[in-house]
N, CA, C and O atoms as CSV, one atom per row, in Angstrom:
chain,resi,resn,atom,element,x,y,z
A,1,UNK,N,N,0.860,-1.268,-0.013
A,1,UNK,CA,C,0.009,-0.136,0.007
A,1,UNK,C,C,0.940,1.294,0.075
A,1,UNK,O,O,1.896,1.389,0.845
A,2,UNK,N,N,0.552,2.303,-0.770
A,2,UNK,CA,C,1.354,3.336,-0.852
A,2,UNK,C,C,0.723,4.537,0.001
A,2,UNK,O,O,-0.454,4.419,0.343
A,3,UNK,N,N,1.372,5.583,0.332
A,3,UNK,CA,C,0.911,6.701,1.041
A,3,UNK,C,C,0.715,7.858,-0.052
A,3,UNK,O,O,1.553,7.984,-0.945
A,4,UNK,N,N,-0.249,8.587,0.019
A,4,UNK,CA,C,-0.663,9.591,-0.846
A,4,UNK,C,C,-0.952,10.897,0.011
A,4,UNK,O,O,-1.398,10.875,1.158
A,5,UNK,N,N,-0.627,12.061,-0.730
A,5,UNK,CA,C,-0.912,13.422,-0.073
A,5,UNK,C,C,-1.710,14.205,-1.007
A,5,UNK,O,O,-1.234,14.307,-2.138
A,6,UNK,N,N,-2.792,14.763,-0.782
A,6,UNK,CA,C,-3.536,15.598,-1.683
A,6,UNK,C,C,-3.473,16.948,-1.051
A,6,UNK,O,O,-3.776,17.234,0.107
A,7,UNK,N,N,-3.044,17.713,-1.971
A,7,UNK,CA,C,-2.872,19.212,-1.549
A,7,UNK,C,C,-3.741,20.113,-2.396
A,7,UNK,O,O,-3.470,20.331,-3.576
A,8,UNK,N,N,-4.735,20.607,-1.813
A,8,UNK,CA,C,-5.721,21.479,-2.405
A,8,UNK,C,C,-5.317,22.927,-2.373
A,8,UNK,O,O,-4.747,23.386,-1.383
A,9,UNK,N,N,-5.588,23.640,-3.401
A,9,UNK,CA,C,-5.070,24.972,-3.530
A,9,UNK,C,C,-6.218,25.819,-4.169
A,9,UNK,O,O,-6.978,25.325,-5.001
A,10,UNK,N,N,-6.319,27.183,-3.725
A,10,UNK,CA,C,-7.262,28.146,-4.047
A,10,UNK,C,C,-6.858,28.795,-5.252
A,10,UNK,O,O,-5.793,28.472,-5.778
A,11,UNK,N,N,-7.671,29.772,-5.801
A,11,UNK,CA,C,-7.432,30.490,-6.863
A,11,UNK,C,C,-6.082,31.263,-6.908
A,11,UNK,O,O,-5.407,31.398,-7.929
A,12,UNK,N,N,-5.812,31.688,-5.844
A,12,UNK,CA,C,-4.451,32.357,-5.609
A,12,UNK,C,C,-3.346,31.456,-5.452
A,12,UNK,O,O,-2.225,31.874,-5.162
A,13,UNK,N,N,-3.640,30.060,-5.653
A,13,UNK,CA,C,-2.346,29.180,-5.450
A,13,UNK,C,C,-2.052,28.886,-4.111
A,13,UNK,O,O,-1.027,28.241,-3.892
A,14,UNK,N,N,-2.847,29.280,-3.061
A,14,UNK,CA,C,-2.384,29.223,-1.616
A,14,UNK,C,C,-2.837,27.745,-1.245
A,14,UNK,O,O,-3.909,27.320,-1.674
A,15,UNK,N,N,-2.052,27.006,-0.484
A,15,UNK,CA,C,-2.557,25.704,0.006
A,15,UNK,C,C,-3.694,25.956,1.086
A,15,UNK,O,O,-3.527,26.653,2.086
A,16,UNK,N,N,-4.962,25.248,0.731
A,16,UNK,CA,C,-6.025,25.442,1.629
A,16,UNK,C,C,-6.255,24.153,2.657
A,16,UNK,O,O,-6.747,24.202,3.784
A,17,UNK,N,N,-5.778,23.033,1.975
A,17,UNK,CA,C,-6.100,21.711,2.502
A,17,UNK,C,C,-4.864,20.775,2.292
A,17,UNK,O,O,-4.158,20.888,1.290
A,18,UNK,N,N,-4.641,19.909,3.202
A,18,UNK,CA,C,-3.700,18.758,2.805
A,18,UNK,C,C,-4.388,17.472,3.432
A,18,UNK,O,O,-4.815,17.542,4.584
A,19,UNK,N,N,-4.488,16.466,2.804
A,19,UNK,CA,C,-5.077,15.294,3.229
A,19,UNK,C,C,-4.083,14.011,3.040
A,19,UNK,O,O,-3.754,13.694,1.897
A,20,UNK,N,N,-3.749,13.497,3.829
A,20,UNK,CA,C,-2.834,12.130,3.894
A,20,UNK,C,C,-3.844,10.912,3.796
A,20,UNK,O,O,-4.870,10.840,4.472
A,21,UNK,N,N,-3.419,9.924,2.838
A,21,UNK,CA,C,-4.329,8.860,2.815
A,21,UNK,C,C,-3.441,7.643,2.123
A,21,UNK,O,O,-2.350,7.833,1.584
A,22,UNK,N,N,-4.078,6.405,2.229
A,22,UNK,CA,C,-3.317,5.160,1.798
A,22,UNK,C,C,-4.250,4.618,0.646
A,22,UNK,O,O,-5.472,4.761,0.610
A,23,UNK,N,N,-3.509,4.006,-0.240
A,23,UNK,CA,C,-4.234,3.282,-1.382
A,23,UNK,C,C,-3.281,2.303,-1.958
A,23,UNK,O,O,-2.054,2.377,-1.884
A,24,UNK,N,N,-4.049,1.279,-2.600
A,24,UNK,CA,C,-3.202,0.291,-3.337
A,24,UNK,C,C,-2.620,0.618,-4.755
A,24,UNK,O,O,-1.664,0.029,-5.260
A,25,UNK,N,N,-3.353,1.671,-5.343
A,25,UNK,CA,C,-2.850,1.985,-6.762
A,25,UNK,C,C,-3.102,3.338,-6.985
A,25,UNK,O,O,-3.874,3.994,-6.285
A,26,UNK,N,N,-2.395,3.838,-8.062
A,26,UNK,CA,C,-2.683,5.200,-8.517
A,26,UNK,C,C,-3.973,5.418,-8.986
A,26,UNK,O,O,-4.557,6.472,-8.731
A,27,UNK,N,N,-4.511,4.475,-9.687
A,27,UNK,CA,C,-5.944,4.768,-10.151
A,27,UNK,C,C,-6.896,4.821,-8.956
A,27,UNK,O,O,-7.800,5.656,-8.965
A,28,UNK,N,N,-6.752,3.999,-7.952
A,28,UNK,CA,C,-7.585,4.297,-6.663
A,28,UNK,C,C,-7.413,5.459,-5.955
A,28,UNK,O,O,-8.334,5.950,-5.301
A,29,UNK,N,N,-6.157,6.016,-6.036
A,29,UNK,CA,C,-5.720,7.166,-5.207
A,29,UNK,C,C,-6.395,8.385,-6.073
A,29,UNK,O,O,-6.894,9.315,-5.439
A,30,UNK,N,N,-6.424,8.405,-7.499
A,30,UNK,CA,C,-7.076,9.484,-8.203
A,30,UNK,C,C,-8.462,9.470,-7.871
A,30,UNK,O,O,-9.014,10.525,-7.560
A,31,UNK,N,N,-9.107,8.352,-7.903
A,31,UNK,CA,C,-10.566,8.334,-7.467
A,31,UNK,C,C,-10.963,8.888,-6.175
A,31,UNK,O,O,-11.906,9.663,-6.023
A,32,UNK,N,N,-10.125,8.411,-5.165
A,32,UNK,CA,C,-10.298,9.052,-3.854
A,32,UNK,C,C,-10.019,10.420,-3.786
A,32,UNK,O,O,-10.709,11.131,-3.056
A,33,UNK,N,N,-9.040,10.920,-4.492
A,33,UNK,CA,C,-8.742,12.381,-4.516
A,33,UNK,C,C,-9.828,13.279,-5.195
A,33,UNK,O,O,-10.263,14.333,-4.732
A,34,UNK,N,N,-10.178,12.708,-6.325
A,34,UNK,CA,C,-11.506,13.390,-6.668
A,34,UNK,C,C,-12.671,13.574,-5.899
A,34,UNK,O,O,-13.386,14.573,-5.976
A,35,UNK,N,N,-12.857,12.639,-5.181
A,35,UNK,CA,C,-14.006,12.705,-4.282
A,35,UNK,C,C,-13.750,13.473,-3.006
A,35,UNK,O,O,-14.696,13.960,-2.387
A,36,UNK,N,N,-12.442,13.601,-2.573
A,36,UNK,CA,C,-12.163,14.508,-1.348
A,36,UNK,C,C,-11.910,15.655,-1.588
A,36,UNK,O,O,-12.271,16.393,-0.671
A,37,UNK,N,N,-11.320,16.298,-2.637
A,37,UNK,CA,C,-10.887,17.754,-2.872
A,37,UNK,C,C,-12.154,18.562,-3.105
A,37,UNK,O,O,-13.016,18.162,-3.887
A,38,UNK,N,N,-12.262,19.658,-2.451
A,38,UNK,CA,C,-13.244,20.633,-2.536
A,38,UNK,C,C,-12.840,21.936,-3.231
A,38,UNK,O,O,-13.709,22.783,-3.438
A,39,UNK,N,N,-11.713,22.123,-3.561
A,39,UNK,CA,C,-11.036,23.203,-4.251
A,39,UNK,C,C,-11.118,22.814,-5.718
A,39,UNK,O,O,-11.495,21.708,-6.104
A,40,UNK,N,N,-10.689,23.937,-6.600
A,40,UNK,CA,C,-10.676,23.806,-8.050
A,40,UNK,C,C,-9.396,23.178,-8.380
A,40,UNK,O,O,-9.335,22.549,-9.436
A,41,UNK,N,N,-8.386,23.256,-7.644
A,41,UNK,CA,C,-7.039,22.830,-8.069
A,41,UNK,C,C,-6.460,21.940,-6.927
A,41,UNK,O,O,-6.710,22.140,-5.739
A,42,UNK,N,N,-5.692,20.974,-7.379
A,42,UNK,CA,C,-5.033,20.012,-6.320
A,42,UNK,C,C,-3.771,19.324,-6.874
A,42,UNK,O,O,-3.585,19.244,-8.088
A,43,UNK,N,N,-3.016,18.891,-6.084
A,43,UNK,CA,C,-1.765,18.267,-6.480
A,43,UNK,C,C,-1.759,16.899,-5.580
A,43,UNK,O,O,-2.129,16.844,-4.407
A,44,UNK,N,N,-1.252,15.773,-6.383
A,44,UNK,CA,C,-1.380,14.552,-5.675
A,44,UNK,C,C,0.269,14.007,-5.749
A,44,UNK,O,O,1.012,14.017,-6.730
A,45,UNK,N,N,0.518,13.593,-4.531
A,45,UNK,CA,C,1.847,12.892,-4.376
A,45,UNK,C,C,1.702,11.568,-3.917
A,45,UNK,O,O,0.774,11.218,-3.189
A,46,UNK,N,N,2.724,10.712,-4.382
A,46,UNK,CA,C,2.776,9.436,-3.987
A,46,UNK,C,C,4.048,8.990,-3.200
A,46,UNK,O,O,5.147,8.992,-3.754
A,47,UNK,N,N,3.882,8.605,-1.886
A,47,UNK,CA,C,5.112,8.446,-1.138
A,47,UNK,C,C,6.185,9.590,-1.229
A,47,UNK,O,O,7.396,9.391,-1.316
A,48,UNK,N,N,5.570,10.810,-1.196
A,48,UNK,CA,C,6.510,12.077,-1.344
A,48,UNK,C,C,6.886,12.593,-2.597
A,48,UNK,O,O,7.435,13.692,-2.674
A,49,UNK,N,N,6.604,11.794,-3.743
A,49,UNK,CA,C,6.945,12.187,-5.094
A,49,UNK,C,C,5.743,12.736,-5.794
A,49,UNK,O,O,4.722,12.052,-5.723
A,50,UNK,N,N,5.697,13.907,-6.487
A,50,UNK,CA,C,4.634,14.303,-7.306
A,50,UNK,C,C,4.189,13.473,-8.291
A,50,UNK,O,O,5.006,12.870,-8.986
A,51,UNK,N,N,2.840,13.334,-8.481
A,51,UNK,CA,C,2.242,12.455,-9.413
A,51,UNK,C,C,1.555,13.111,-10.437
A,51,UNK,O,O,1.710,12.840,-11.628
A,52,UNK,N,N,0.767,14.005,-9.987
A,52,UNK,CA,C,0.055,14.901,-11.068
A,52,UNK,C,C,-0.658,16.217,-10.453
A,52,UNK,O,O,-0.760,16.259,-9.226
A,53,UNK,N,N,-1.082,17.128,-11.102
A,53,UNK,CA,C,-1.869,18.058,-10.759
A,53,UNK,C,C,-3.341,17.949,-11.240
A,53,UNK,O,O,-3.500,17.390,-12.325
A,54,UNK,N,N,-4.379,18.379,-10.624
A,54,UNK,CA,C,-5.814,18.044,-11.052
A,54,UNK,C,C,-6.406,19.653,-11.024
A,54,UNK,O,O,-5.935,20.517,-10.285
A,55,UNK,N,N,-7.348,19.838,-11.821
A,55,UNK,CA,C,-8.099,20.951,-12.023
A,55,UNK,C,C,-9.543,20.480,-12.375
A,55,UNK,O,O,-9.830,19.738,-13.315
A,56,UNK,N,N,-10.438,21.046,-11.440
A,56,UNK,CA,C,-11.978,20.849,-11.737
A,56,UNK,C,C,-12.284,21.851,-12.708
A,56,UNK,O,O,-12.089,23.039,-12.453
A,57,UNK,N,N,-12.794,21.427,-13.911
A,57,UNK,CA,C,-13.163,22.279,-14.922
A,57,UNK,C,C,-14.787,22.396,-15.210
A,57,UNK,O,O,-15.261,23.093,-16.106
A,58,UNK,N,N,-15.442,21.705,-14.422
A,58,UNK,CA,C,-17.011,21.707,-14.497
A,58,UNK,C,C,-17.526,21.345,-13.229
A,58,UNK,O,O,-16.989,20.586,-12.422
A,59,UNK,N,N,-18.684,21.986,-13.100
A,59,UNK,CA,C,-19.352,21.667,-11.905
A,59,UNK,C,C,-20.080,20.360,-11.863
A,59,UNK,O,O,-20.766,20.047,-10.890
A,60,UNK,N,N,-19.946,19.655,-12.831
A,60,UNK,CA,C,-20.377,18.206,-13.017
A,60,UNK,C,C,-19.439,17.201,-12.534
A,60,UNK,O,O,-19.684,15.996,-12.486
A,61,UNK,N,N,-18.301,17.788,-12.161
A,61,UNK,CA,C,-17.299,16.739,-11.618
A,61,UNK,C,C,-16.284,16.367,-12.564
A,61,UNK,O,O,-15.623,15.351,-12.348
A,62,UNK,N,N,-16.048,17.180,-13.751
A,62,UNK,CA,C,-15.020,16.789,-14.686
A,62,UNK,C,C,-13.694,17.333,-14.333
A,62,UNK,O,O,-13.560,18.543,-14.150
A,63,UNK,N,N,-12.649,16.460,-14.220
A,63,UNK,CA,C,-11.377,16.921,-13.772
A,63,UNK,C,C,-10.277,16.632,-14.953
A,63,UNK,O,O,-10.235,15.606,-15.632
A,64,UNK,N,N,-9.468,17.667,-15.043
A,64,UNK,CA,C,-8.312,17.606,-16.056
A,64,UNK,C,C,-7.098,17.079,-15.021
A,64,UNK,O,O,-6.856,17.646,-13.955
A,65,UNK,N,N,-6.451,16.026,-15.459
A,65,UNK,CA,C,-5.331,15.540,-14.812
A,65,UNK,C,C,-4.246,15.804,-15.766
A,65,UNK,O,O,-4.288,15.526,-16.964
A,66,UNK,N,N,-3.038,16.496,-14.996
A,66,UNK,CA,C,-1.878,16.916,-15.964
A,66,UNK,C,C,-0.665,16.502,-15.135
A,66,UNK,O,O,-0.751,15.867,-14.084
A,67,UNK,N,N,0.500,16.926,-15.711
A,67,UNK,CA,C,1.761,16.617,-15.234
A,67,UNK,C,C,1.786,17.330,-13.823
A,67,UNK,O,O,0.956,18.199,-13.558
A,68,UNK,N,N,2.761,16.941,-12.926
A,68,UNK,CA,C,2.877,17.727,-11.606
A,68,UNK,C,C,3.227,19.159,-11.688
A,68,UNK,O,O,3.942,19.508,-12.626
A,69,UNK,N,N,2.909,19.845,-11.018
A,69,UNK,CA,C,3.252,21.458,-11.168
A,69,UNK,C,C,4.234,21.721,-9.867
A,69,UNK,O,O,5.036,22.653,-9.928
A,70,UNK,N,N,4.175,21.023,-8.877
A,70,UNK,CA,C,4.942,21.330,-7.744
A,70,UNK,C,C,5.809,19.965,-7.043
A,70,UNK,O,O,5.362,18.818,-7.036
A,71,UNK,N,N,6.896,20.307,-6.573
A,71,UNK,CA,C,7.631,19.072,-5.860
A,71,UNK,C,C,7.178,19.173,-4.446
A,71,UNK,O,O,6.649,20.205,-4.035
A,72,UNK,N,N,7.375,18.108,-3.670
A,72,UNK,CA,C,7.033,18.116,-2.112
A,72,UNK,C,C,7.597,19.088,-1.461
A,72,UNK,O,O,8.802,19.263,-1.636
A,73,UNK,N,N,6.994,19.796,-0.719
A,73,UNK,CA,C,7.657,20.841,0.103
A,73,UNK,C,C,7.438,20.660,1.556
A,73,UNK,O,O,7.929,21.453,2.359
């Protein structure tokens, strides 16, 4: 099982929430992350390494998943 960190950001790019959780796979972690984040932007880390950035682009729950924007700080 891997340890993940979800770091949610507001429109000014300030960290507003960090959530640590465990999951068996990246696919499962992405599903959990999409359900947990309440902000429009988030970054996902696996075992301290950046995995991807996420952006909510529609109120219907459509997420764009892209390359990581930040390293672990």
